[in-house]
LUMFISE-504525 format. One record per residue (C-alpha): x, y, z; residue number from 1. Coordinates in nm, 4 decimals, decimal comma, always signed. Example, Ala and Ser with C-alpha at 12.3 -4.5 7.8 and 13.67 -1.06 7.14 Angstrom:
@X +1,2300 Y -0,4500 Z +0,7800 num 1
@X +1,3670 Y -0,1060 Z +0,7140 num 2
//
This chain:
@X -2,5951 Y +0,4054 Z +1,9500 num 1
@X -2,6249 Y +0,7886 Z +1,9586 num 2
@X -2,4396 Y +1,0478 Z +1,7233 num 3
@X -2,1889 Y +1,1889 Z +2,0319 num 4
@X -2,1061 Y +0,8296 Z +2,1514 num 5
@X -2,0219 Y +0,7030 Z +1,7363 num 6
@X -1,8686 Y +1,0625 Z +1,6789 num 7
@X -1,6550 Y +0,9347 Z +2,0213 num 8
@X -1,5816 Y +0,5875 Z +1,9331 num 9
@X -1,4386 Y +0,7249 Z +1,6013 num 10
@X -1,1752 Y +0,9608 Z +1,7440 num 11
@X -1,0892 Y +0,6631 Z +2,0263 num 12
@X -1,0471 Y +0,4552 Z +1,6656 num 13
@X -0,8480 Y +0,7018 Z +1,5148 num 14
@X -0,6203 Y +0,7254 Z +1,8515 num 15
@X -0,5705 Y +0,3658 Z +1,8733 num 16
@X -0,4431 Y +0,3189 Z +1,5164 num 17
@X -0,2098 Y +0,5849 Z +1,5555 num 18
@X -0,0946 Y +0,4362 Z +1,8959 num 19
@X -0,0405 Y +0,0969 Z +1,6752 num 20
@X +0,1275 Y +0,2725 Z +1,3970 num 21
@X +0,4210 Y +0,2556 Z +1,6013 num 22
@X +0,4528 Y -0,1212 Z +1,6755 num 23
@X +0,3535 Y -0,1568 Z +1,2888 num 24
@X +0,6286 Y +0,0079 Z +1,2017 num 25
@X +0,8904 Y -0,1551 Z +1,4126 num 26
@X +0,7815 Y -0,4663 Z +1,2701 num 27
@X +0,8077 Y -0,3265 Z +0,9278 num 28
@X +1,1658 Y -0,1763 Z +0,9058 num 29
@X +1,2779 Y -0,5060 Z +1,0812 num 30
@X +1,2233 Y -0,6725 Z +0,7714 num 31
@X +1,2826 Y -0,4158 Z +0,5127 num 32
@X +1,5093 Y -0,1225 Z +0,4998 num 33
@X +1,3458 Y +0,2486 Z +0,6673 num 34
@X +1,3485 Y +0,3995 Z +0,3208 num 35
@X +1,1805 Y +0,1458 Z +0,1193 num 36
@X +0,9245 Y +0,1660 Z +0,3839 num 37
@X +0,8720 Y +0,5004 Z +0,3975 num 38
@X +0,8412 Y +0,4888 Z +0,0199 num 39
@X +0,5816 Y +0,1810 Z +0,0076 num 40
@X +0,3761 Y +0,4146 Z +0,2658 num 41
@X +0,3629 Y +0,6702 Z +0,0467 num 42
@X +0,2950 Y +0,5568 Z -0,2500 num 43
@X +0,0204 Y +0,3375 Z -0,1178 num 44
@X -0,0995 Y +0,6518 Z +0,0435 num 45
@X -0,0847 Y +0,8740 Z -0,2643 num 46
@X -0,2327 Y +0,5802 Z -0,4783 num 47
@X -0,5835 Y +0,5723 Z -0,2168 num 48
@X -0,5759 Y +0,9582 Z -0,2009 num 49
@X -0,5929 Y +1,0058 Z -0,5928 num 50
@X -0,8492 Y +0,7509 Z -0,6166 num 51
@X -1,0948 Y +0,9253 Z -0,3421 num 52
@X -1,0246 Y +1,2620 Z -0,5326 num 53
@X -1,1198 Y +1,0989 Z -0,8775 num 54
@X -1,4364 Y +0,9716 Z -0,7309 num 55
@X -1,4936 Y +1,3168 Z -0,5847 num 56
@X -1,4398 Y +1,4722 Z -0,9090 num 57
@X -1,6378 Y +1,2353 Z -1,1440 num 58
@X -1,9303 Y +1,2427 Z -0,8903 num 59
@X -1,9089 Y +1,6798 Z -0,9392 num 60
@X -1,8553 Y +1,6244 Z -1,2720 num 61
@X -1,5496 Y +1,7275 Z -1,3513 num 62
@X -1,5034 Y +2,0188 Z -1,0543 num 63
@X -1,1320 Y +2,1798 Z -1,0082 num 64
@X -0,9255 Y +1,8781 Z -0,8501 num 65
@X -0,6699 Y +2,1044 Z -0,6588 num 66
@X -0,6605 Y +2,4564 Z -0,5804 num 67
@X -0,3459 Y +2,7193 Z -0,6325 num 68
@X -0,3461 Y +2,7240 Z -0,2258 num 69
@X -0,3915 Y +2,3781 Z -0,2048 num 70
@X -0,0106 Y +2,2823 Z -0,4095 num 71
@X +0,1569 Y +2,5893 Z -0,2677 num 72
@X +0,0654 Y +2,5011 Z +0,0871 num 73
@X +0,0729 Y +2,0890 Z +0,0230 num 74
@X +0,4545 Y +2,1345 Z -0,1460 num 75
@X +0,6234 Y +2,2695 Z +0,1765 num 76
@X +0,3911 Y +2,0597 Z +0,4137 num 77
@X +0,4656 Y +1,7467 Z +0,2246 num 78
@X +0,8434 Y +1,8206 Z +0,2624 num 79
@X +0,8125 Y +1,9012 Z +0,6282 num 80
@X +0,5764 Y +1,5843 Z +0,6831 num 81
@X +0,8772 Y +1,3794 Z +0,5372 num 82
@X +1,1099 Y +1,5001 Z +0,7586 num 83
@X +0,8732 Y +1,3863 Z +1,0300 num 84
@X +0,8422 Y +1,0638 Z +0,9079 num 85
@X +1,2016 Y +1,0020 Z +0,8262 num 86
@X +1,3368 Y +1,0924 Z +1,1638 num 87
@X +1,0493 Y +0,8668 Z +1,3569 num 88
@X +1,0958 Y +0,5609 Z +1,1574 num 89
@X +1,4441 Y +0,5513 Z +1,2082 num 90
@X +1,3466 Y +0,6421 Z +1,5854 num 91
@X +1,1147 Y +0,3618 Z +1,6420 num 92
@X +1,3283 Y +0,1029 Z +1,4803 num 93
@X +1,5836 Y +0,1314 Z +1,7204 num 94
@X +1,3334 Y +0,1383 Z +2,0351 num 95
@X +1,0496 Y -0,0023 Z +2,2271 num 96
@X +0,7139 Y +0,1202 Z +2,0163 num 97
@X +0,5727 Y +0,2250 Z +2,3848 num 98
@X +0,8682 Y +0,4224 Z +2,4357 num 99
@X +0,8188 Y +0,5482 Z +2,0676 num 100
@X +0,4572 Y +0,6687 Z +2,1317 num 101
@X +0,5237 Y +0,8154 Z +2,4933 num 102
@X +0,8029 Y +1,0439 Z +2,3483 num 103
@X +0,6309 Y +1,1667 Z +2,0212 num 104
@X +0,3577 Y +1,2762 Z +2,2437 num 105
@X +0,6283 Y +1,5914 Z +2,3714 num 106
@X +0,4558 Y +1,7370 Z +2,0547 num 107
@X +0,1478 Y +1,8631 Z +2,2787 num 108
@X +0,3654 Y +2,0462 Z +2,4644 num 109
@X +0,6545 Y +2,1188 Z +2,2097 num 110
@X +0,3994 Y +2,2868 Z +1,9489 num 111
@X +0,2915 Y +2,6115 Z +2,1682 num 112
@X +0,6774 Y +2,7055 Z +2,1993 num 113
@X +0,6303 Y +2,7443 Z +1,8225 num 114
@X +0,3163 Y +2,8443 Z +1,7524 num 115
@X +0,2510 Y +3,1666 Z +1,8976 num 116
@X -0,1247 Y +3,2071 Z +1,7276 num 117
@X -0,3707 Y +3,2859 Z +2,0556 num 118
@X -0,1286 Y +3,2731 Z +2,2960 num 119
@X +0,0308 Y +3,6318 Z +2,2301 num 120
@X +0,2380 Y +3,7817 Z +2,5426 num 121
@X +0,3756 Y +3,4145 Z +2,6601 num 122
@X +0,2175 Y +3,0907 Z +2,8076 num 123
@X +0,0756 Y +3,0696 Z +3,1798 num 124
@X +0,3504 Y +2,9787 Z +3,4374 num 125
@X +0,1698 Y +2,6115 Z +3,4878 num 126
@X +0,2272 Y +2,5484 Z +3,1336 num 127
@X +0,6203 Y +2,5609 Z +3,1741 num 128
@X +0,5560 Y +2,3465 Z +3,4830 num 129
@X +0,3798 Y +2,0852 Z +3,2758 num 130
@X +0,6446 Y +2,0801 Z +2,9787 num 131
@X +0,9003 Y +2,0339 Z +3,3066 num 132
@X +0,6928 Y +1,7376 Z +3,4244 num 133
@X +0,7436 Y +1,5994 Z +3,0500 num 134
@X +1,0957 Y +1,6148 Z +3,0069 num 135
@X +1,1075 Y +1,4683 Z +3,3127 num 136
@X +0,9071 Y +1,1562 Z +3,1997 num 137
@X +1,1244 Y +1,1526 Z +2,9166 num 138
@X +1,4933 Y +1,0769 Z +3,1023 num 139
@X +1,2204 Y +0,7856 Z +3,3352 num 140
@X +1,1778 Y +0,6817 Z +3,0013 num 141
@X +1,5040 Y +0,6975 Z +2,8585 num 142
@X +1,6699 Y +0,5225 Z +3,1904 num 143
@X +1,5222 Y +0,1755 Z +3,1303 num 144
@X +1,6601 Y -0,0570 Z +3,3872 num 145
@X +1,8969 Y +0,2295 Z +3,5372 num 146
@X +2,0289 Y +0,5810 Z +3,4547 num 147
@X +2,2757 Y +0,5541 Z +3,1316 num 148
@X +2,3240 Y +0,7039 Z +2,8160 num 149
@X +2,0442 Y +0,7249 Z +2,6464 num 150
@X +1,9505 Y +0,5006 Z +2,3171 num 151
@X +1,9975 Y +0,6183 Z +1,9564 num 152
@X +1,6237 Y +0,5516 Z +1,9180 num 153
@X +1,5390 Y +0,7525 Z +2,2326 num 154
@X +1,7004 Y +1,0484 Z +2,0787 num 155
@X +1,5743 Y +0,9947 Z +1,7599 num 156
@X +1,1895 Y +1,0025 Z +1,8776 num 157
@X +1,2979 Y +1,2996 Z +2,0853 num 158
@X +1,4207 Y +1,5101 Z +1,7791 num 159
@X +1,1078 Y +1,3763 Z +1,5771 num 160
@X +0,9226 Y +1,5352 Z +1,8247 num 161
@X +1,1061 Y +1,8627 Z +1,7924 num 162
@X +1,0581 Y +1,8176 Z +1,3950 num 163
@X +0,6881 Y +1,7312 Z +1,4648 num 164
@X +0,5887 Y +2,0195 Z +1,6357 num 165
@X +0,7606 Y +2,2617 Z +1,4080 num 166
@X +0,5312 Y +2,0670 Z +1,0890 num 167
@X +0,2405 Y +2,1032 Z +1,3218 num 168
@X +0,2957 Y +2,5070 Z +1,3941 num 169
@X +0,3932 Y +2,5296 Z +1,0100 num 170
@X +0,0347 Y +2,3854 Z +0,9216 num 171
@X -0,1526 Y +2,6185 Z +1,1158 num 172
@X +0,0787 Y +2,9144 Z +0,9561 num 173
@X -0,0078 Y +2,8327 Z +0,6114 num 174
@X -0,3629 Y +2,6614 Z +0,6223 num 175
@X -0,5260 Y +2,9600 Z +0,8523 num 176
@X -0,7418 Y +3,1765 Z +0,6179 num 177
@X -0,7030 Y +2,9342 Z +0,3336 num 178
@X -0,9738 Y +2,7500 Z +0,1826 num 179
@X -0,7949 Y +2,4226 Z +0,1284 num 180
@X -1,0146 Y +2,1129 Z +0,1428 num 181
@X -0,8510 Y +1,8043 Z +0,3383 num 182
@X -0,8267 Y +1,5280 Z +0,1012 num 183
@X -0,6904 Y +1,7349 Z -0,0914 num 184
@X -0,3714 Y +1,8622 Z +0,0808 num 185
@X -0,3229 Y +1,5116 Z +0,2367 num 186
@X -0,2850 Y +1,4032 Z -0,1270 num 187
@X -0,0643 Y +1,6611 Z -0,2519 num 188
@X +0,1904 Y +1,5767 Z +0,0795 num 189
@X +0,1899 Y +1,1856 Z -0,0099 num 190
@X +0,2788 Y +1,2482 Z -0,3635 num 191
@X +0,5403 Y +1,4994 Z -0,2414 num 192
@X +0,6557 Y +1,2227 Z -0,0034 num 193
@X +0,6585 Y +0,9562 Z -0,2961 num 194
@X +0,8845 Y +1,1467 Z -0,5279 num 195
@X +1,1647 Y +1,2020 Z -0,2332 num 196
@X +1,1541 Y +0,8492 Z -0,1206 num 197
@X +1,1544 Y +0,6590 Z -0,4447 num 198
@X +1,5485 Y +0,7626 Z -0,5941 num 199
@X +1,6739 Y +0,6820 Z -0,2461 num 200
@X +1,5012 Y +0,3694 Z -0,1618 num 201
@X +1,5327 Y +0,2899 Z -0,5660 num 202
@X +1,8346 Y +0,0391 Z -0,5109 num 203
@X +1,6139 Y -0,1631 Z -0,2126 num 204
@X +1,3306 Y -0,1428 Z -0,3882 num 205
@X +1,4081 Y -0,5445 Z -0,4996 num 206
@X +1,3736 Y -0,6570 Z -0,1457 num 207
@X +0,9881 Y -0,6241 Z -0,1847 num 208
@X +1,0065 Y -0,8840 Z -0,4180 num 209
@X +1,1161 Y -1,1219 Z -0,1190 num 210
@X +0,8678 Y -0,9868 Z +0,1419 num 211
@X +0,6265 Y -1,1909 Z +0,2895 num 212
@X +0,2927 Y -1,1649 Z +0,3700 num 213
@X +0,3086 Y -0,9976 Z +0,6959 num 214
@X +0,5079 Y -0,7384 Z +0,6523 num 215
@X +0,2920 Y -0,6487 Z +0,3271 num 216
@X -0,0232 Y -0,6337 Z +0,5881 num 217
@X +0,1821 Y -0,4120 Z +0,7924 num 218
@X +0,2872 Y -0,1412 Z +0,5265 num 219
@X -0,1181 Y -0,2020 Z +0,3955 num 220
@X -0,2093 Y -0,0777 Z +0,7321 num 221
@X +0,0650 Y +0,1899 Z +0,7678 num 222
@X -0,0474 Y +0,3500 Z +0,4357 num 223
@X -0,4405 Y +0,3159 Z +0,4389 num 224
@X -0,5069 Y +0,2803 Z +0,8081 num 225
@X -0,2622 Y +0,4820 Z +0,9648 num 226
@X -0,2405 Y +0,7745 Z +0,7282 num 227
@X -0,5595 Y +0,8361 Z +0,4568 num 228
@X -0,8175 Y +0,6295 Z +0,7263 num 229
@X -0,6964 Y +0,8012 Z +1,0375 num 230
@X -0,6816 Y +1,1410 Z +0,8619 num 231
@X -1,0412 Y +1,1589 Z +0,7436 num 232
@X -1,2535 Y +0,9907 Z +0,9928 num 233
@X -1,0411 Y +1,2390 Z +1,2273 num 234
@X -1,1725 Y +1,5267 Z +1,0230 num 235
@X -1,5180 Y +1,3784 Z +0,9809 num 236
@X -1,5282 Y +1,3513 Z +1,3647 num 237
@X -1,4221 Y +1,6758 Z +1,5097 num 238
@X -1,6255 Y +1,8334 Z +1,2833 num 239
@X -1,9256 Y +1,6788 Z +1,4786 num 240
@X -1,7912 Y +1,7335 Z +1,8148 num 241
@X -1,6111 Y +1,9827 Z +2,0268 num 242
@X -1,2273 Y +2,1006 Z +2,0150 num 243
@X -1,1820 Y +2,0057 Z +2,3861 num 244
@X -1,3380 Y +1,6574 Z +2,3388 num 245
@X -1,1741 Y +1,6098 Z +2,0346 num 246
@X -0,8212 Y +1,6734 Z +2,2209 num 247
@X -0,9160 Y +1,4569 Z +2,5115 num 248
@X -1,0178 Y +1,1488 Z +2,2802 num 249
@X -0,7331 Y +1,1578 Z +2,0653 num 250
@X -0,4507 Y +1,3001 Z +2,3206 num 251
@X -0,4942 Y +0,8952 Z +2,4269 num 252
@X -0,2716 Y +0,7899 Z +2,1520 num 253
@X +0,0439 Y +0,7576 Z +2,3314 num 254
@X -0,1829 Y +0,4906 Z +2,5970 num 255
@X -0,2581 Y +0,3185 Z +2,2930 num 256
@X +0,0994 Y +0,3236 Z +2,1582 num 257
@X +0,2205 Y +0,1874 Z +2,5308 num 258
@X -0,0767 Y -0,0789 Z +2,5478 num 259
@X +0,0138 Y -0,2167 Z +2,2074 num 260
@X +0,3399 Y -0,2452 Z +2,2516 num 261
@X +0,3011 Y -0,4496 Z +2,5784 num 262
@X +0,0365 Y -0,6600 Z +2,4543 num 263
@X +0,1214 Y -0,7205 Z +2,1134 num 264
@X +0,5090 Y -0,6516 Z +2,1190 num 265
@X +0,6092 Y -0,8514 Z +2,4142 num 266
@X +0,7271 Y -0,5346 Z +2,5554 num 267
@X +0,7337 Y -0,4484 Z +2,9073 num 268
@X +0,8174 Y -0,1344 Z +3,1764 num 269
@X +1,0310 Y -0,1079 Z +3,4087 num 270
@X +0,9295 Y +0,0586 Z +3,7682 num 271
@X +1,1318 Y +0,3638 Z +3,6143 num 272
@X +1,0146 Y +0,3325 Z +3,2717 num 273
@X +0,6327 Y +0,2834 Z +3,3985 num 274
@X +0,6715 Y +0,5791 Z +3,6216 num 275
@X +0,8248 Y +0,7889 Z +3,3359 num 276
@X +0,5029 Y +0,7168 Z +3,1241 num 277
@X +0,2628 Y +0,8120 Z +3,3834 num 278
@X +0,4327 Y +1,1453 Z +3,4256 num 279
@X +0,4074 Y +1,1584 Z +3,0487 num 280
@X +0,0294 Y +1,0937 Z +3,0059 num 281
@X +0,0099 Y +1,3879 Z +3,2964 num 282
@X +0,2493 Y +1,6242 Z +3,2108 num 283
@X +0,0826 Y +1,6506 Z +2,8071 num 284
@X -0,3054 Y +1,6202 Z +2,9755 num 285
@X -0,2104 Y +1,8997 Z +3,1424 num 286
@X -0,0218 Y +2,0737 Z +2,9414 num 287
@X -0,2888 Y +2,0558 Z +2,6921 num 288
@X -0,5572 Y +2,1814 Z +2,9207 num 289
@X -0,3395 Y +2,4846 Z +3,0405 num 290
@X -0,2769 Y +2,5822 Z +2,6659 num 291
@X -0,6391 Y +2,5409 Z +2,5690 num 292
@X -0,7672 Y +2,6954 Z +2,8720 num 293
@X -0,5220 Y +3,0177 Z +2,7719 num 294
@X -0,5957 Y +2,9867 Z +2,3630 num 295
@X -0,9467 Y +3,0122 Z +2,4876 num 296
@X -0,9065 Y +3,3096 Z +2,7174 num 297
@X -0,7188 Y +3,5182 Z +2,4764 num 298
@X -0,9696 Y +3,4457 Z +2,1416 num 299
@X -1,2817 Y +3,5954 Z +2,3875 num 300
@X -1,0513 Y +3,9002 Z +2,5291 num 301
@X -1,0126 Y +3,9867 Z +2,1207 num 302
@X -1,3042 Y +3,8911 Z +2,0273 num 303
@X -1,4745 Y +4,1839 Z +2,3144 num 304
@X -1,1558 Y +4,4354 Z +2,2247 num 305
@X -1,3173 Y +4,3846 Z +1,8192 num 306
@X -1,6604 Y +4,3495 Z +1,9036 num 307
@X -1,7794 Y +4,4824 Z +2,2634 num 308
@X -2,1577 Y +4,3809 Z +2,1804 num 309
@X -2,2735 Y +4,1368 Z +2,4469 num 310
@X -2,4125 Y +3,9569 Z +2,1691 num 311
@X -2,0873 Y +3,8474 Z +2,0186 num 312
@X -2,0527 Y +3,4599 Z +1,9816 num 313
@X -1,7345 Y +3,2899 Z +2,1750 num 314
@X -1,4688 Y +3,1987 Z +1,8672 num 315
@X -1,4096 Y +2,8137 Z +1,8209 num 316
@X -1,0897 Y +2,6747 Z +2,0236 num 317
@X -0,9002 Y +2,4595 Z +1,7566 num 318
@X -0,8140 Y +2,1289 Z +1,8594 num 319
@X -0,4126 Y +2,0650 Z +1,9884 num 320
@X -0,3865 Y +1,7152 Z +1,8986 num 321
@X -0,1497 Y +1,4375 Z +1,8277 num 322
@X -0,1423 Y +1,3972 Z +1,4415 num 323
@X +0,0531 Y +1,1322 Z +1,3299 num 324
@X +0,1844 Y +1,0970 Z +0,9740 num 325
//
């Protein structure tokens, strides 16, 4: 297998893992309280990250483990990431895994509204059209067998998309221009989340003693694969391909979420919901493409203005991805 195909395969695997996380979270929350699921997911992730950090520090003969910037950025991002997971996990507990994965993909078109970096002066009209298509898709997904009052889980996933978009905008704002190592930043975030959920979950932690092996498997999968592995694999792969290609492949997450929910979770789409799913995928891909092209054009103009030399290189355009936490 060539290096390019290997990289593509890793990115698709990350998208599949993230897409499957909704069904895993739904299964785990059916057996355990949501706060216990969140605490265990964070605690297992933190232990894994601490082990990786310790191994790297040992290999480099005691190199500095955390910088001041990593701590200053990691704490607030740990708080916002925890907020995302609280709303998202409660949401997926009250809707289908397929709906959860599709509605949360609204993050792709919501983030540029909050993150103005790279597209000062407003977004092109086509982007607003794509966002409108996504809003229509959400309405169809919430309709089920017919138009009715939205389900609690769908509304929570809609709220989670807004919170995640704010989190992603904050990630860009706080990490730009700082030398921050992804593993060390993730470790701080998982430690913050573990501390946040320990007290609220403490009263119900004894339920873990009665948890069966299948539920523990889901918890370990959420922590080690959907969190630690997916993040590190994404970082490795994105460094070896173009931002546009990475966005395209990682943007298949909602497709995998729907596929896993239908194939393994026994879920199904009504005709209206199926139309909504198709419009959501089309709208997010369209919006992603428009925003990426606009960001690239803005970067080129800025480069030409600051350095009129004909040999100036085109700046890289960062990938806009659905980063599940």
